[in-house]
MARFILUM-985403 format. One line per 5 residues: for each residue x, y, z of N, C-alpha, C. Coordinates in Angstrom, 3 decimals, always signed. Layout:
REM MARFILUM-985403
X Y Z X Y Z X Y Z ~ ...
END
This chain:
REM MARFILUM-985403
+118.983 +101.191 +88.835 +119.218 +99.801 +88.514 +119.710 +99.033 +89.750 ~ +120.471 +99.719 +90.603 +120.961 +99.064 +91.816 +119.806 +98.598 +92.700 ~ +118.780 +99.441 +92.801 +117.619 +99.084 +93.635 +116.909 +97.857 +93.072 ~ +116.791 +97.798 +91.751 +116.144 +96.650 +91.118 +116.943 +95.384 +91.412 ~ +118.235 +95.442 +91.256 +119.077 +94.277 +91.529 +119.005 +93.878 +92.995
+118.984 +94.853 +93.898 +118.878 +94.559 +95.326 +117.537 +93.902 +95.624 ~ +116.489 +94.377 +94.983 +115.160 +93.786 +95.183 +115.124 +92.361 +94.655 ~ +115.693 +92.160 +93.484 +115.717 +90.818 +92.907 +116.457 +89.870 +93.844 ~ +117.565 +90.301 +94.359 +118.331 +89.477 +95.290 +117.521 +89.178 +96.549 ~ +116.797 +90.172 +97.031 +115.958 +89.985 +98.219 +114.925 +88.889 +97.986
+114.185 +88.967 +96.888 +113.126 +87.987 +96.627 +113.698 +86.602 +96.336 ~ +114.809 +86.564 +95.636 +115.461 +85.278 +95.390 +115.929 +84.650 +96.699 ~ +116.519 +85.465 +97.560 +117.001 +84.960 +98.850 +115.852 +84.526 +99.761 ~ +114.739 +85.200 +99.654 +113.593 +84.841 +100.494 +113.100 +83.430 +100.195 ~ +113.034 +83.053 +98.927 +112.571 +81.699 +98.609 +113.633 +80.652 +98.922
+114.890 +81.048 +98.884 +115.954 +80.131 +99.293 +115.839 +79.864 +100.788 ~ +115.560 +80.923 +101.551 +115.439 +80.790 +103.005 +114.159 +80.069 +103.414 ~ +113.094 +80.221 +102.607 +111.793 +79.627 +102.924 +111.249 +78.873 +101.702 ~ +111.887 +77.789 +101.318 +111.494 +77.106 +100.073 +110.093 +76.493 +100.098 ~ +109.509 +76.331 +101.266 +108.165 +75.752 +101.352 +107.104 +76.790 +101.697
+107.409 +78.054 +101.471 +106.502 +79.148 +101.781 +105.850 +79.630 +100.487 ~ +104.591 +79.275 +100.298 +103.872 +79.638 +99.066 +103.801 +81.151 +98.891 ~ +103.614 +81.879 +99.979 +103.528 +83.341 +99.884 +104.841 +83.933 +99.372 ~ +105.978 +83.424 +99.864 +107.278 +83.923 +99.403 +107.438 +83.698 +97.900 ~ +107.045 +82.518 +97.428 +107.137 +82.227 +95.996 +106.207 +83.133 +95.195
+105.016 +83.366 +95.719 +104.050 +84.215 +95.022 +104.569 +85.647 +94.929 ~ +105.113 +86.163 +96.014 +105.638 +87.524 +96.007 +106.817 +87.639 +95.045 ~ +107.652 +86.608 +95.014 +108.763 +86.592 +94.057 +108.202 +86.625 +92.624 ~ +107.142 +85.867 +92.386 +106.508 +85.876 +91.067 +105.957 +87.241 +90.703 ~ +105.370 +87.924 +91.691 +104.860 +89.279 +91.443 +106.002 +90.204 +91.029
+107.109 +90.087 +91.726 +108.268 +90.920 +91.405 +108.713 +90.679 +89.963 ~ +108.885 +89.421 +89.598 +109.360 +89.124 +88.246 +108.341 +89.516 +87.185 ~ +107.066 +89.401 +87.466 +106.036 +89.828 +86.519 +106.089 +91.338 +86.318 ~ +106.224 +92.071 +87.409 +106.157 +93.526 +87.355 +107.464 +94.177 +86.930 ~ +108.574 +93.479 +87.077 +109.874 +94.068 +86.794 +110.380 +93.579 +85.437
+110.252 +94.430 +84.445 +110.755 +94.123 +83.114 +110.039 +92.961 +82.432 ~ +108.866 +92.592 +82.895 +108.085 +91.563 +82.220 +108.780 +90.222 +82.092 ~ +109.395 +89.777 +83.162 +110.088 +88.487 +83.152 +109.068 +87.376 +83.430 ~ +108.224 +87.127 +82.436 +107.071 +86.252 +82.627 +107.428 +84.796 +82.886 ~ +108.454 +84.293 +82.238 +108.831 +82.887 +82.453 +109.263 +82.672 +83.898
+110.065 +83.576 +84.409 +110.520 +83.470 +85.796 +109.348 +83.667 +86.760 ~ +108.468 +84.601 +86.420 +107.289 +84.849 +87.249 +106.398 +83.608 +87.295 ~ +106.205 +82.968 +86.144 +105.345 +81.789 +86.073 +105.945 +80.633 +86.859 ~ +107.254 +80.483 +86.797 +107.923 +79.434 +87.576 +107.637 +79.604 +89.067 ~ +107.776 +80.835 +89.539 +107.534 +81.113 +90.954 +106.068 +80.883 +91.318
+105.187 +81.334 +90.450 +103.755 +81.178 +90.688 +103.370 +79.700 +90.734 ~ +103.885 +78.934 +89.805 +103.587 +77.494 +89.782 +104.111 +76.813 +91.036 ~ +105.260 +77.247 +91.523 +105.808 +76.667 +92.760 +104.894 +77.004 +93.930 ~ +104.397 +78.224 +93.984 +103.464 +78.616 +95.042 +102.225 +77.730 +95.003 ~ +101.720 +77.452 +93.808 +100.518 +76.626 +93.675 +100.781 +75.152 +93.967
+101.998 +74.704 +93.732 +102.358 +73.336 +94.137 +102.284 +73.217 +95.658 ~ +102.750 +74.257 +96.333 +102.770 +74.251 +97.799 +101.381 +74.440 +98.390 ~ +100.560 +75.257 +97.720 +99.209 +75.545 +98.219 +98.264 +75.704 +97.033 ~ +97.663 +74.604 +96.573 +96.795 +74.645 +95.391 +95.532 +75.502 +95.554 ~ +95.233 +75.907 +96.765 +94.041 +76.726 +97.002 +94.399 +78.170 +97.358
+95.577 +78.598 +96.979 +96.062 +79.943 +97.269 +95.533 +80.897 +96.196 ~ +94.450 +81.590 +96.528 +93.771 +82.457 +95.566 +94.658 +83.512 +94.942 ~ +95.515 +84.125 +95.729 +96.381 +85.178 +95.197 +97.339 +84.610 +94.152 ~ +97.828 +83.405 +94.367 +98.715 +82.787 +93.374 +97.952 +82.496 +92.082 ~ +96.704 +82.058 +92.205 +95.893 +81.844 +90.999 +95.661 +83.172 +90.279
+95.403 +84.220 +91.040 +95.222 +85.549 +90.449 +96.484 +85.980 +89.710 ~ +97.634 +85.819 +90.366 +98.897 +86.184 +89.738 +99.119 +85.403 +88.450 ~ +98.827 +84.113 +88.491 +99.003 +83.298 +87.285 +98.113 +83.843 +86.163 ~ +96.898 +84.230 +86.495 +96.009 +84.825 +85.499 +96.562 +86.120 +84.938 ~ +97.154 +86.938 +85.798 +97.750 +88.200 +85.348 +98.929 +87.925 +84.414
+99.780 +86.990 +84.807 +100.937 +86.658 +83.968 +100.463 +86.164 +82.596 ~ +99.490 +85.263 +82.603 +98.976 +84.743 +81.331 +98.327 +85.844 +80.498 ~ +97.636 +86.770 +81.156 +97.052 +87.911 +80.445 +98.153 +88.742 +79.799 ~ +99.230 +88.967 +80.546 +100.356 +89.726 +80.002 +100.987 +89.014 +78.807 ~ +100.876 +87.701 +78.790 +101.438 +86.898 +77.702 +100.399 +86.660 +76.593
+99.215 +87.269 +76.719 +98.116 +87.123 +75.751 +97.609 +85.700 +75.636 ~ +97.576 +84.983 +76.751 +97.019 +83.628 +76.806 +95.727 +83.731 +77.633 ~ +94.738 +84.375 +77.040 +93.552 +84.759 +77.797 +92.635 +83.597 +78.187 ~ +92.581 +82.539 +77.384 +91.719 +81.408 +77.754 +92.202 +80.756 +79.045 ~ +93.499 +80.511 +79.135 +94.062 +79.939 +80.359 +93.941 +80.915 +81.515
+94.130 +82.198 +81.221 +94.027 +83.220 +82.266 +92.633 +83.214 +82.888 ~ +91.613 +83.060 +82.060 +90.234 +83.056 +82.564 +90.021 +81.931 +83.574 ~ +90.592 +80.755 +83.280 +90.472 +79.629 +84.216 +91.179 +79.933 +85.528 ~ +92.323 +80.586 +85.436 +93.054 +80.958 +86.652 +92.253 +81.962 +87.480 ~ +91.630 +82.923 +86.810 +90.833 +83.910 +87.534 +89.624 +83.250 +88.202
+89.048 +82.252 +87.550 +87.945 +81.506 +88.172 +88.420 +80.836 +89.457 ~ +89.584 +80.201 +89.396 +90.137 +79.573 +90.599 +90.446 +80.613 +91.665 ~ +90.974 +81.740 +91.258 +91.321 +82.794 +92.219 +90.102 +83.212 +93.028 ~ +88.985 +83.445 +92.340 +87.791 +83.908 +93.054 +87.088 +82.762 +93.789 ~ +87.305 +81.534 +93.337 +86.741 +80.393 +94.065 +87.418 +80.259 +95.429
+88.734 +80.391 +95.441 +89.482 +80.208 +96.682 +89.566 +81.478 +97.527 ~ +89.399 +82.634 +96.884 +89.438 +83.905 +97.604 +88.442 +84.864 +96.959 ~ +87.158 +84.787 +97.379 +86.120 +85.619 +96.765 +86.426 +87.122 +96.820 ~ +87.258 +87.526 +97.752 +87.626 +88.935 +97.857 +88.429 +89.447 +96.667 ~ +88.890 +88.558 +95.816 +89.666 +88.963 +94.644 +88.793 +89.323 +93.444
+87.488 +89.213 +93.588 +86.586 +89.439 +92.446 +86.779 +90.814 +91.810 ~ +86.935 +91.858 +92.612 +87.119 +93.209 +92.047 +88.448 +93.325 +91.319 ~ +89.486 +92.688 +91.867 +90.792 +92.717 +91.208 +90.734 +91.995 +89.868 ~ +90.048 +90.863 +89.855 +89.896 +90.113 +88.605 +89.136 +90.956 +87.595 ~ +88.054 +91.584 +88.024 +87.270 +92.407 +87.121 +88.106 +93.548 +86.548
+88.964 +94.127 +87.370 +89.833 +95.209 +86.907 +90.762 +94.719 +85.800 ~ +91.397 +93.568 +86.019 +92.341 +93.035 +85.021 +91.594 +92.631 +83.757 ~ +90.500 +91.910 +83.908 +89.745 +91.434 +82.751 +89.170 +92.622 +81.969 ~ +88.731 +93.646 +82.684 +88.180 +94.814 +82.030 +89.215 +95.627 +81.275 ~ +90.479 +95.485 +81.680 +91.558 +96.243 +81.023 +92.360 +95.394 +80.048
+91.975 +94.132 +79.905 +92.752 +93.250 +79.011 +92.419 +93.490 +77.557
END
């Protein structure tokens, strides 16, 4: 549990130190999505990343994953479309998630 708390503090501190860094917000969102399913916090971070960089494919992919985890598949599909539009290299990752949803 100590490692989880230390990691959470690390990601929280990273966005405080770099509030205009879309990648930092996206990585923080990944952490919250993957750690105990904190989807609301993950979505907040993901949305902030997309505010900073609306064409950030990885953030769109993450948003799709979060929505999939929340069983909001129609919205997730739109996010995955944006993800592959802005970063065609994500197509296999999208297919993996969609195929396992």
